[in-house]
SEROKOL-165428 format. One line per field, with one value per residue (C-alpha): residue number from 1; residue in three letters; chain; x, y, z. Coordinates in steps of 0.1 Angstrom, whole numbers, padded with zeros to 4 digits. Each point is the difference from the previous one (the first is absolute). Layout:
REM SEROKOL-165428
i	(NUM  ...) $
aa	(ala  ...) $
ch	(A  ...) $
x	(X  ...) $
y	(Y  ...) $
z	(Z  ...) $
***
This chain:
REM SEROKOL-165428
i	(1  2  3  4  5  6  7  8  9  10  11  12  13  14  15  16  17  18  19  20  21  22  23  24  25  26  27  28  29  30  31  32  33  34  35  36  37  38  39  40  41  42  43  44  45  46  47  48  49  50  51  52  53  54  55  56  57  58  59  60  61  62  63  64  65  66  67  68  69  70  71  72  73  74  75  76  77  78  79  80  81  82  83  84  85  86  87  88  89  90  91  92  93  94  95  96  97  98  99  100  101  102  103  104  105  106  107  108  109  110  111  112  113  114  115  116  117  118  119  120  121  122  123  124  125  126  127  128  129  130  131  132  133  134  135  136  137  138  139  140  141  142  143  144  145  146  147  148  149  150  151  152  153  154  155  156  157  158  159  160  161  162  163  164  165  166  167  168  169  170  171  172  173  174  175  176  177  178  179  180  181  182  183  184  185  186  187  188  189  190  191  192  193  194  195  196  197  198  199  200  201  202  203  204  205  206  207  208  209  210  211  212  213  214  215  216  217  218  219  220  221  222  223  224  225  226  227  228  229  230  231  232  233  234  235  236  237  238  239  240  241  242  243  244  245  246  247  248  249  250  251  252  253  254  255  256  257  258  259  260  261  262  263  264  265  266  267  268  269  270  271  272  273  274  275  276  277  278  279  280  281  282  283  284  285  286  287  288  289  290  291  292  293  294  295  296  297  298  299  300  301  302  303  304  305  306  307  308  309  310  311  312  313  314  315  316  317  318  319  320  321  322  323  324  325  326  327  328  329  330  331  332  333  334  335  336  337  338  339  340  341  342  343  344  345  346  347  348  349  350  351  352  353  354  355  356  357  358  359  360  361  362  363  364  365  366  367  368  369  370  371  372  373  374  375  376  377  378  379  380  381  382  383  384  385  386  387  388  389  390  391  392  393  394  395  396  397  398  399  400  401  402  403  404  405  406  407  408  409  410  411  412  413  414  415  416  417  418  419  420  421  422  423  424  425  426  427  428  429  430  431  432  433  434  435  436  437  438  439  440  441  442  443  444  445  446  447  448  449  450  451  452  453  454  455  456  457  458  459  460  461  462  463  464  465  466  467  468  469  470  471  472  473  474  475  476  477  478  479  480  481  482  483  484  485  486  487  488  489  490  491  492  493  494  495  496  497  498  499  500  501  502  503  504  505  506  507  508  509  510  511  512  513  514  515  516  517  518  519  520  521  522  523  524  525  526  527  528  529  530  531  532  533  534  535  536  537  538  539  540  541  542  543  544  545  546  547  548  549  550  551  552  553  554  555  556  557  558  559  560  561  562  563  564  565  566  567  568  569  570  571  572  573  574  575  576  577  578  579  580  581  582  583  584  585  586  587  588  589  590  591  592  593  594  595  596  597  598  599  600  601  602  603  604  605  606  607  608  609  610  611  612  613  614  615  616  617  618  619  620  621  622  623  624  625  626  627  628  629  630  631  632  633  634  635  636  637  638  639  640  641  642  643  644  645  646  647  648  649  650  651  652  653  654  655  656  657  658  659  660  661  662  663  664  665  666  667  668  669  670  671  672  673  674) $
aa	(met  val  tyr  asp  thr  lys  thr  leu  ile  met  met  lys  ser  leu  lys  tyr  thr  leu  leu  thr  gly  cys  phe  cys  leu  ala  val  val  gly  ala  asn  ala  lys  asn  leu  val  leu  cys  ser  pro  asp  gly  lys  met  ser  leu  lys  val  glu  ala  gly  ser  glu  ile  arg  tyr  ser  leu  met  arg  gln  gly  glu  ser  leu  leu  glu  pro  ser  gln  ile  ser  leu  lys  leu  tyr  gly  gly  lys  thr  leu  gly  val  his  ser  thr  leu  leu  trp  ala  lys  glu  ser  arg  his  lys  val  thr  ile  pro  ser  pro  phe  tyr  lys  lys  gln  gln  val  asp  asp  thr  tyr  asn  glu  leu  val  leu  gln  phe  leu  glu  asn  phe  ser  leu  thr  phe  arg  leu  tyr  asp  asp  gly  ala  ala  tyr  arg  phe  thr  thr  asn  leu  lys  lys  asp  phe  glu  val  glu  asn  glu  gln  ala  asp  phe  asn  phe  pro  gln  asn  trp  asn  thr  thr  val  pro  tyr  val  arg  thr  asp  ala  pro  leu  glu  asp  gln  tyr  thr  thr  thr  phe  glu  asn  thr  tyr  thr  thr  ala  ala  leu  ser  gly  met  asn  arg  ala  lys  leu  ser  phe  leu  pro  met  met  phe  gly  lys  glu  lys  gly  thr  gln  ile  val  leu  thr  glu  ala  asp  val  arg  his  tyr  pro  asn  met  tyr  val  leu  ala  lys  asn  asp  gly  lys  gly  leu  lys  ala  val  phe  ser  arg  tyr  pro  cys  lys  glu  glu  gln  gly  gly  tyr  asp  ser  leu  gln  leu  leu  val  lys  glu  arg  ala  pro  tyr  ile  ala  lys  cys  gln  gly  lys  thr  asn  phe  pro  trp  arg  val  leu  cys  val  ala  ala  thr  ala  gly  asp  leu  leu  glu  asn  asp  met  val  tyr  arg  leu  ala  glu  pro  cys  lys  leu  lys  asp  thr  gly  trp  ile  lys  pro  gly  lys  val  ala  trp  asp  trp  trp  asn  asn  trp  gly  leu  tyr  asp  val  pro  phe  lys  ala  gly  ile  asn  thr  gln  thr  tyr  lys  ala  tyr  ile  asp  phe  ala  ala  lys  tyr  gly  leu  glu  tyr  val  ile  met  asp  asp  gly  trp  asn  val  lys  gly  pro  ala  asp  met  met  gln  ile  val  pro  glu  ile  asn  leu  gln  glu  ile  ile  asp  tyr  gly  lys  ser  lys  asn  val  gly  ile  ile  leu  trp  ala  gly  ser  tyr  ala  leu  asp  lys  asn  leu  glu  asn  ile  cys  arg  his  tyr  ala  glu  met  gly  ile  lys  gly  phe  lys  val  asp  val  val  asn  arg  asp  asp  glu  lys  ser  val  asp  phe  his  tyr  arg  ala  ala  ala  met  ala  ala  lys  tyr  his  leu  leu  met  asp  phe  his  gly  thr  phe  lys  pro  ser  gly  leu  asn  arg  thr  tyr  pro  asn  val  leu  asn  phe  glu  gly  val  cys  gly  met  glu  phe  asn  lys  trp  ser  lys  leu  glu  glu  tyr  asp  gln  met  asn  gly  asp  val  thr  ile  pro  tyr  leu  arg  met  val  ala  gly  pro  met  asp  tyr  thr  gln  gly  ala  met  leu  asn  gly  thr  arg  ser  thr  tyr  arg  pro  asp  gln  ser  glu  pro  met  ser  gln  gly  thr  arg  cys  his  gln  leu  ala  glu  tyr  thr  val  phe  leu  ser  pro  leu  cys  met  leu  cys  asp  ser  pro  thr  his  tyr  glu  lys  glu  gly  glu  cys  thr  ser  phe  ile  ala  gly  val  pro  thr  val  trp  asp  glu  ser  lys  ser  leu  cys  gly  glu  val  gly  gln  tyr  val  gly  val  ala  arg  arg  lys  trp  lys  thr  trp  tyr  val  gly  val  leu  thr  asn  trp  thr  pro  arg  glu  val  thr  leu  asp  leu  lys  lys  ile  gly  gly  ala  gly  lys  arg  val  glu  ile  phe  arg  asp  gly  glu  asn  ala  asp  lys  phe  ala  gln  asp  tyr  val  his  glu  his  leu  thr  val  pro  glu  asp  gly  glu  met  lys  ile  his  leu  ala  pro  gly  gly  gly  phe  thr  leu  lys  met  glu  glu) $
ch	(A  A  A  A  A  A  A  A  A  A  A  A  A  A  A  A  A  A  A  A  A  A  A  A  A  A  A  A  A  A  A  A  A  A  A  A  A  A  A  A  A  A  A  A  A  A  A  A  A  A  A  A  A  A  A  A  A  A  A  A  A  A  A  A  A  A  A  A  A  A  A  A  A  A  A  A  A  A  A  A  A  A  A  A  A  A  A  A  A  A  A  A  A  A  A  A  A  A  A  A  A  A  A  A  A  A  A  A  A  A  A  A  A  A  A  A  A  A  A  A  A  A  A  A  A  A  A  A  A  A  A  A  A  A  A  A  A  A  A  A  A  A  A  A  A  A  A  A  A  A  A  A  A  A  A  A  A  A  A  A  A  A  A  A  A  A  A  A  A  A  A  A  A  A  A  A  A  A  A  A  A  A  A  A  A  A  A  A  A  A  A  A  A  A  A  A  A  A  A  A  A  A  A  A  A  A  A  A  A  A  A  A  A  A  A  A  A  A  A  A  A  A  A  A  A  A  A  A  A  A  A  A  A  A  A  A  A  A  A  A  A  A  A  A  A  A  A  A  A  A  A  A  A  A  A  A  A  A  A  A  A  A  A  A  A  A  A  A  A  A  A  A  A  A  A  A  A  A  A  A  A  A  A  A  A  A  A  A  A  A  A  A  A  A  A  A  A  A  A  A  A  A  A  A  A  A  A  A  A  A  A  A  A  A  A  A  A  A  A  A  A  A  A  A  A  A  A  A  A  A  A  A  A  A  A  A  A  A  A  A  A  A  A  A  A  A  A  A  A  A  A  A  A  A  A  A  A  A  A  A  A  A  A  A  A  A  A  A  A  A  A  A  A  A  A  A  A  A  A  A  A  A  A  A  A  A  A  A  A  A  A  A  A  A  A  A  A  A  A  A  A  A  A  A  A  A  A  A  A  A  A  A  A  A  A  A  A  A  A  A  A  A  A  A  A  A  A  A  A  A  A  A  A  A  A  A  A  A  A  A  A  A  A  A  A  A  A  A  A  A  A  A  A  A  A  A  A  A  A  A  A  A  A  A  A  A  A  A  A  A  A  A  A  A  A  A  A  A  A  A  A  A  A  A  A  A  A  A  A  A  A  A  A  A  A  A  A  A  A  A  A  A  A  A  A  A  A  A  A  A  A  A  A  A  A  A  A  A  A  A  A  A  A  A  A  A  A  A  A  A  A  A  A  A  A  A  A  A  A  A  A  A  A  A  A  A  A  A  A  A  A  A  A  A  A  A  A  A  A  A  A  A  A  A  A  A  A  A  A  A  A  A  A  A  A  A  A  A  A  A  A  A  A  A  A  A  A  A  A  A  A  A  A  A  A  A  A  A  A  A  A  A  A  A  A  A  A  A  A  A  A  A  A  A  A  A  A  A  A  A  A  A  A  A  A  A  A  A  A  A  A  A  A  A  A  A  A  A  A  A  A  A  A  A  A  A  A  A  A  A  A  A  A  A  A  A  A  A  A  A  A  A  A  A  A  A  A  A  A  A  A  A  A  A) $
x	(0072  -0002  -0032  -0006  -0020  -0034  0002  0012  -0024  -0029  0016  0004  -0035  -0014  0016  -0010  -0039  0000  0013  -0012  -0031  0001  0036  0005  0030  -0015  0008  -0021  0009  0008  0042  0003  0014  -0029  -0006  -0023  0008  -0026  0002  -0002  -0037  -0009  -0015  0033  0014  0029  0007  0036  0003  0038  0000  0020  -0007  -0007  -0030  -0023  -0036  -0020  -0032  -0022  -0037  -0004  0011  0029  0028  0027  0000  0027  0031  0033  0033  0033  0042  0018  0037  0021  0021  -0016  -0040  -0029  -0010  -0039  0002  -0001  0018  -0009  -0020  0019  -0021  -0027  -0002  -0025  -0004  -0020  0017  -0014  0023  0000  0026  0010  -0004  0008  0003  -0029  -0039  -0001  0016  0001  -0006  -0019  0018  -0021  0004  -0004  0032  0005  0035  0006  0037  0015  0030  0014  0010  -0021  -0035  -0033  -0019  -0033  -0016  -0043  -0012  -0035  0002  0031  0019  0042  0024  0037  0029  0029  0029  0029  0025  0035  0015  -0014  -0020  -0019  -0038  -0007  -0042  -0024  -0033  -0030  -0032  -0030  -0030  -0038  -0036  -0013  0006  0006  0008  0034  0015  0035  0029  0013  0039  0000  0017  -0014  0036  0003  -0002  0040  0002  -0030  0022  0012  -0028  -0006  -0029  -0022  -0035  -0043  -0017  -0021  -0030  -0002  -0017  0030  -0004  0001  0033  0027  0024  0027  0006  0015  -0023  0023  -0015  -0023  -0030  -0038  -0021  -0032  -0039  -0016  -0016  0011  0035  0027  0038  0033  0029  0035  0033  0020  0033  0015  0041  0030  -0029  -0019  -0036  -0031  -0020  -0031  -0011  -0033  0000  -0002  -0032  -0019  -0006  0030  0031  0035  0027  0032  0032  0026  0037  0033  0017  0037  0008  -0007  0010  -0002  -0030  -0037  -0013  0034  0021  -0010  -0015  0014  -0015  0000  0016  -0002  -0015  0006  -0016  -0016  -0022  0022  0033  -0009  0024  -0012  -0018  -0027  -0030  -0022  -0026  -0034  -0026  -0032  -0037  -0017  -0041  -0021  -0043  -0002  0020  0003  0019  0031  0003  0008  0019  0034  0012  0035  0008  -0005  0022  0027  0034  -0001  0018  0038  0009  0003  -0003  -0030  -0001  0013  -0022  -0023  -0029  -0015  -0008  0021  0001  0005  0020  -0003  -0037  -0005  0028  0014  -0023  -0002  -0008  -0009  0040  0024  0026  -0002  -0012  0012  0027  0021  0007  -0025  -0028  0007  0003  -0037  -0011  0014  -0015  -0037  0009  0008  -0032  -0021  0017  0013  0024  0021  0012  0010  0028  -0010  0012  0029  0016  0033  0017  -0015  0019  0023  -0022  0024  -0021  0031  -0003  -0023  -0010  0015  -0037  -0003  0020  -0017  0019  -0016  -0031  0002  0013  -0033  -0023  0014  -0004  -0037  -0004  -0005  0022  0011  -0006  0021  -0009  0019  0003  0002  0034  0015  -0008  0009  0040  0012  -0033  0023  0017  -0028  -0024  0029  0009  -0034  -0010  0030  -0012  -0033  -0021  -0030  -0006  -0003  -0031  0019  -0012  0002  0001  -0026  0012  -0010  0025  0019  0025  -0022  -0017  0031  0010  -0030  0011  0036  -0006  -0026  0024  0026  -0026  -0009  0037  0003  -0038  -0011  -0035  -0008  -0030  0003  -0012  0000  -0003  -0027  -0020  0008  0004  0007  0029  -0018  0001  0034  0017  -0025  0026  -0021  -0029  -0013  0001  -0016  -0013  -0031  -0018  0001  -0002  0033  -0023  -0026  0037  0001  -0029  -0038  -0034  -0004  0037  -0005  -0031  0015  -0035  -0004  0032  -0006  -0028  0015  0038  -0011  -0016  0028  0034  -0006  0002  0035  0013  0008  -0003  0019  -0035  0008  -0033  -0006  -0008  -0015  -0008  -0029  -0019  -0033  0000  -0009  0026  0030  0031  0031  0034  0032  0008  -0036  -0018  -0028  -0020  -0034  -0026  -0012  0021  -0017  0007  0043  -0009  -0016  0028  0024  -0022  -0013  0038  0027  0032  0024  0022  -0026  0001  -0015  0005  -0011  0018  0008  -0014  -0036  0001  0002  -0029  -0020  0008  -0027  0006  0037  -0009  -0024  0020  0033  -0009  -0018  0025  0020  -0001  -0029  -0010  -0035  -0018  -0034  -0019  -0029  -0017  0012  -0001  0030  0003  -0026  0005  0014  0000  0027  0000  0034  0009  0032  -0001  -0030  -0010  -0017  -0001  -0024  0006  -0025  0013  -0029  0010  -0014  -0033  -0022  -0015  -0016  0016  -0010  0030  -0009  0024  -0008  0026  0025  -0025  -0004  -0044  -0004  0035  0016  0019  0017  -0009  0010  -0022  -0012  -0013  -0030  0012  0029  -0013  0012  0025  0017  0023  -0031  -0009  -0015  0020  -0027  0003  -0032  -0017  -0005  -0033  -0011  -0004  0035  -0009  0009  -0007  0021  -0003  0031  0005  0014  0035  -0008  0012  -0005  0020  -0005  0018  -0016  0019  -0009) $
y	(-0367  0037  0015  0027  0028  -0004  -0037  0001  0026  -0019  -0031  0020  0016  -0035  -0009  0026  0003  -0040  0004  0032  0010  0038  0002  0009  0010  -0003  0005  0038  -0001  -0023  0014  -0019  0038  0008  -0010  -0001  -0001  -0006  0006  -0019  0004  0001  0040  0013  -0004  0012  -0004  0006  0003  -0003  0002  0031  0020  -0009  0009  -0010  0005  -0009  -0008  -0010  -0018  0014  0033  0014  0020  0004  -0001  -0011  0016  0001  -0007  -0001  0003  0021  -0008  0033  -0005  -0028  -0022  0003  -0030  -0006  0012  -0028  -0023  -0035  -0019  -0038  -0015  0011  -0018  0004  -0009  0004  0011  -0001  0012  0014  0030  0010  0038  0012  0033  0009  0000  -0036  -0030  -0014  0011  -0031  -0002  -0022  0006  -0012  0010  -0002  0007  0004  -0001  0017  -0009  0032  -0012  0016  -0012  0013  -0009  0008  -0010  0003  0004  0002  0035  0005  -0003  0006  -0006  0003  0005  -0026  -0003  -0023  0017  -0008  0037  0030  0025  0031  0008  0030  -0006  -0020  0002  -0007  0010  0000  0000  0003  -0009  0037  0029  -0010  0017  0006  0006  0014  0014  0030  0004  0039  0023  0019  -0006  -0013  -0048  0003  0015  -0019  -0030  0022  -0002  -0010  -0026  0022  0013  -0001  -0020  0016  -0019  0006  -0020  -0018  0027  0028  -0009  0024  -0010  0026  -0018  -0034  -0026  -0018  -0029  -0020  0017  -0014  -0002  -0016  0007  0025  -0030  -0035  -0014  0021  -0007  0014  0001  -0002  -0026  -0023  -0013  0026  -0001  0012  0021  0034  0002  0006  0029  0003  0030  0002  -0003  0022  -0015  0000  -0040  -0016  0008  -0011  -0008  0026  -0002  0023  -0001  -0015  0028  0002  0028  0013  0025  0007  0027  -0001  0000  0014  -0018  -0034  -0014  -0005  0022  -0014  0019  -0019  -0032  -0027  -0009  -0027  -0014  -0023  -0023  -0040  -0030  -0030  -0018  0026  0001  0027  0017  -0014  0021  -0005  0005  -0003  -0009  0008  -0008  0019  0027  -0019  -0024  0025  0001  -0039  0004  -0025  0000  0025  -0020  -0032  0010  0015  -0021  -0023  0007  0000  0003  -0031  0011  0027  -0001  0029  0025  0015  0021  0024  0036  0027  0039  0022  0039  0019  0000  0019  0018  -0012  0011  -0007  0027  -0002  -0015  0019  0004  0018  -0033  -0002  -0027  -0001  -0030  0007  0006  -0038  -0013  0014  -0016  -0027  -0002  0005  -0027  -0023  0007  -0006  -0034  0016  -0016  0025  0035  0016  0030  0013  0030  0021  -0025  0003  0026  0020  0004  -0025  -0029  -0020  -0022  -0005  0036  0008  0034  0014  -0003  -0038  -0024  -0028  -0032  0016  0001  -0036  -0011  0018  -0022  -0029  0004  0005  -0025  0027  -0003  0031  0007  0022  0022  -0001  0015  -0023  0011  0005  -0037  -0014  0015  -0012  -0031  -0029  0019  0020  -0034  -0016  0035  0005  -0035  0000  0024  -0010  0016  -0023  0015  0029  0023  0005  0030  0023  -0025  0018  -0020  -0037  -0006  -0029  0012  0010  -0036  -0020  0031  -0014  -0041  0010  0020  -0025  -0032  0022  0008  -0032  -0013  0022  -0010  0032  0015  0021  0027  0013  0036  0024  -0027  -0021  -0028  -0036  -0019  -0037  0013  -0006  -0038  -0004  0019  0003  0026  0024  0004  0030  0023  0035  0009  0011  0038  -0003  0020  0018  0027  0012  0019  0025  -0008  0017  -0019  0002  -0005  -0030  -0024  -0022  -0015  -0007  -0016  -0023  -0020  -0005  -0008  -0032  -0017  0015  0007  -0025  -0030  0006  -0006  0017  0038  0029  0018  0013  0006  0012  0035  0011  0031  -0002  0023  -0001  0015  0035  0001  -0018  0017  -0007  0007  -0015  0003  -0012  -0020  -0016  -0024  0008  -0023  -0012  -0015  -0031  0003  -0004  -0027  -0025  0005  -0019  -0028  0010  0006  -0027  0013  -0022  0024  0028  0037  0021  0026  0028  0013  -0023  0030  -0001  -0036  -0002  0024  -0024  -0030  -0024  0006  -0001  -0034  -0015  0009  -0009  -0039  0001  -0030  0012  -0037  -0021  -0038  0004  0033  0002  0027  0008  0030  0030  0018  0010  0040  -0001  -0022  -0032  -0026  -0024  -0028  -0016  -0026  -0008  -0029  -0003  0041  0013  0037  0018  0037  0021  0035  0021  0032  0031  -0018  -0007  -0034  -0026  -0039  -0032  -0024  -0036  -0016  -0034  0000  0003  -0021  0030  -0004  0005  0007  0025  0030  0030  0026  0036  0024  0028  0027  0017  0032  -0015  0019  0031  -0005  -0031  -0009  -0012  -0038  -0024  -0032  -0028  -0036  -0019  -0030  -0005  -0016  -0033  0004  0011  0033  0034  0034  0022  0040  0019  0038  0019  -0014  -0024  -0032  -0028  -0028  -0032  -0026  -0031  -0026  -0039) $
z	(-0286  -0012  -0011  -0019  0021  -0016  0009  0036  0014  -0014  0016  0031  -0006  -0003  0031  0025  -0015  0005  0039  0015  -0021  0007  -0003  -0034  -0022  -0034  -0034  -0017  -0034  -0029  0000  0035  0019  0016  0039  0030  0033  0028  0034  0029  0007  -0040  0001  -0011  -0036  -0019  -0039  -0014  -0034  -0009  -0040  -0012  0032  0031  0015  0031  0015  0030  0009  0029  -0001  -0038  0010  -0021  0026  -0027  -0037  -0015  0009  -0016  0015  -0005  0010  -0028  0009  -0007  -0035  -0004  -0003  0017  0014  -0001  -0036  -0030  0027  -0005  0023  0008  0030  0020  0041  0025  0036  0027  0036  0035  0030  0033  0008  0034  0007  0035  -0005  -0022  0003  0004  0016  -0032  -0040  -0023  -0036  -0019  -0037  -0034  -0026  -0035  -0012  -0037  -0015  -0032  -0021  0011  0033  0015  0018  0015  0035  0004  0033  0005  0040  0008  0007  -0018  -0030  -0008  -0028  -0003  -0025  0006  -0023  -0006  -0019  -0005  0006  0021  -0018  0007  -0006  -0020  0010  0018  -0023  0032  -0015  0018  -0029  0021  -0014  0005  0012  0042  0027  0014  0031  -0005  0022  -0020  0003  0022  -0029  -0030  -0018  -0033  -0003  -0003  0037  0019  0013  0029  0023  0035  -0015  0027  -0016  0011  -0025  -0032  -0014  -0040  -0028  -0021  -0024  0024  0012  -0001  -0030  0016  0032  0009  0028  0020  0017  0008  -0018  -0004  -0032  -0005  0002  0023  0016  -0004  -0009  0010  -0011  0021  -0026  0017  -0004  0025  -0001  -0016  0001  -0021  -0019  0003  0015  -0024  -0005  -0023  -0023  -0018  -0036  -0020  -0017  0036  -0005  0025  0017  -0009  0022  0004  0016  0013  -0019  0011  0021  -0014  0020  0037  0022  0036  0010  0005  0040  0020  -0028  0011  -0036  -0032  -0025  -0038  -0019  -0035  -0012  -0021  -0029  0010  0032  0016  0001  0001  0006  -0026  0022  0015  0018  -0012  0026  0000  -0012  0026  -0004  0032  -0008  0025  -0003  0031  0019  0026  -0019  -0006  0034  0003  -0033  0006  -0038  0004  0029  -0016  -0029  0017  0001  0030  0032  -0003  0037  0020  0033  0005  0037  0007  -0018  0025  -0020  0026  0014  -0007  0016  -0023  0005  -0032  -0005  0032  -0004  0032  0017  0035  0027  0036  0002  0021  -0033  -0032  -0026  -0033  -0020  0032  0024  0031  -0028  -0010  0036  0004  -0036  0017  0031  -0016  -0023  0029  0024  -0032  -0010  -0031  -0020  -0012  -0001  -0037  -0002  -0027  -0026  0020  0026  -0020  -0022  -0025  -0035  -0005  -0004  0025  0025  0021  0015  0025  0011  0034  0019  0000  0016  -0022  0021  0032  -0016  -0015  0034  0018  -0023  0005  0040  -0012  -0023  -0030  -0034  -0016  -0037  -0021  -0033  -0026  -0036  -0030  -0010  0030  0012  -0033  -0004  0032  -0002  0020  0024  0012  0007  0015  0026  0009  0006  0020  0015  0010  -0027  -0009  -0036  -0023  -0016  -0036  -0013  -0031  -0028  -0025  -0029  -0011  -0032  0000  0020  0035  -0009  0008  0031  0016  -0005  0010  0028  0014  -0006  0024  0024  0006  0004  0030  0011  -0007  -0009  -0027  -0009  -0039  0006  -0028  -0028  -0020  0010  0004  -0023  0022  0021  0029  -0004  -0016  0030  0024  0023  -0024  0019  -0014  -0034  -0003  -0035  0013  0008  0040  0029  -0011  -0019  0029  0006  -0027  -0026  0004  -0004  -0038  -0006  0021  0007  0028  0004  -0036  0001  0031  -0013  -0039  0011  0016  -0033  -0025  0015  0029  -0023  -0011  0038  0031  0006  0022  0003  0039  0013  0035  0007  0033  -0016  -0021  -0028  -0016  -0036  0021  0020  -0014  -0006  -0012  0026  -0005  0040  0013  -0029  0004  -0019  -0020  0010  0034  0030  -0008  -0037  0012  0022  -0021  -0027  0023  -0012  -0035  -0011  -0002  0014  0016  0014  0008  0012  0031  -0017  0024  0031  0029  0022  -0023  0009  0040  -0003  -0022  0023  -0006  -0038  -0002  0025  -0032  -0026  0016  0000  -0035  -0017  -0031  -0014  -0004  -0001  -0017  -0019  -0014  -0018  0016  -0018  -0027  -0033  -0011  0005  0023  0028  0012  0034  0003  0026  0011  0024  0020  0023  0016  -0006  -0025  -0009  -0021  -0015  -0025  -0017  -0020  -0024  0008  0000  0031  -0002  0019  -0006  0012  0010  -0004  0026  -0008  -0023  0030  0027  0018  0010  0031  0007  0024  -0012  0003  -0026  -0006  -0023  -0010  0026  -0005  -0004  -0023  -0034  0020  0024  -0017  0033  0013  0007  0022  0016  0015  -0002  -0010  -0015  -0037  -0005  -0006  -0034  -0004  -0013  0007  -0008  0004  -0010  -0017  0005  -0036  0005  0020  0012  0025  0016  0019  0020  0008  0018  0003) $
***
């Protein structure tokens, strides 16, 4: 039997009201086109208005989080899906499954949500999902022919002039030229009305009250489509999505001619197949800052794993050459990009149990973008074989265009030589073609059992679940900037206590921590050859627990690490993927405390900005009361000498509360074995 829209929705509403009580899909208006979906715990509700336009809004416990915001897809040369569209039926369902997540911040992810699907006469549907900690929606088309999307409307209208925390693109160019970017910047916090309307913001970004509910906006499962930016509306009352247009003319160029630069763009943003699942637009909702540290929305919404066998994927630590400028000394040879230097890095990695050494930019001949041409100072097979004898794998740096133009031959050739993966750099775009490159490269690498670390690129949107051989992404303003940035240009301490709540919501990040030279606000200075961190030594140690990096760099010189053996031994032993993660304390932009477990061992990391503070850790959350622990804490003089620290073993009080002092730019880390 076929029911009209009103009758069908009323029947489904009555059915689920009777069966589940608080679960609701209800008719709100007389036209039967207004629908309400509740979260599994009943605290949040999402309202969809499917009239001549489609709008949705979000509430939590009576508080408006998002006012009615319009969404639509404008097809190139055709109609707009979501404007004067005819709703045929609406269907709701509830879901509760567990997702295995072996290369993540927890061993498994709970995926419990209520879903509402709206089917329209024009052969498209809208799917809304509501979790206890967020909301998401996506378009799906079922058209007979392929098509182009001229634009997607995704508005975000707020109930008041909320605070926003955003990473702007690092250019003052006109808007059309801002789509070429490295996706690295510090965060700017301002009221919505004070946002820079001449600059694009990339995702994730945050909005909310100064005290109270915070929402992080991001996206998931972005395939065959550009990433989303946001731009402040001219009326100062909301944000709107904007997208880079489809590249129709590209030329080799950029850094060492290793990129494809967009020279012309089409009048549309994407080429799509008739049957297409569009990206999820994701709102992560947090009652406390700590809720964001535990949010799994992006991982849940990603396309499931495509690999039948993942047993060969090996996360781990990497001895890295570029940040320390191949900075060996006290050695009987000239350090640099040569075979002897890389053997020394392998010796260091083997001594401390590091799984990999990366050979960064410089191992192959510059200019032709040909990854088969190796500089004469490097005997690559000798290095690979030496690493194999020491149980240390080799990862090669690759310019994005140089890899892509000969993708399968390069993957096959270097896999046969014994290479373990690639660090792919200088993408610096996120249009549809560049997004497709990431999927294509990930799939080909998986075919030849190669790991991938996407550097010089945008934030993750779930590719690490779909192809778990993709262990890391950059898309973060990380330690690189200490090589050239003054403190007033790059406040690393502010960034370090903001990115766990924003950038890390999207997924893992190649931040590249581990500096053994450390600076206070007055002693820090940038240096290309002998770089240092801002903040204390313990701040650097704690980042190995706070930051999620399944393929995690040790950025400093092996010589420095050898001189700081107890710090090096500690960070070398910190896992890079976890069985369980818990928020302990924190406030966005102020400080952050995280506990993570691997097997039966817990690690704790705490970071502060330039403000010194006293923090009480509740270690009852991890069964720490009365336990013996190993700690590294800021030394008494760390405010003057950032490298000052104390390493000790002690017993946690029986009440489980541990009081710690954090110096300016300070940190604290702890290891607790059962």
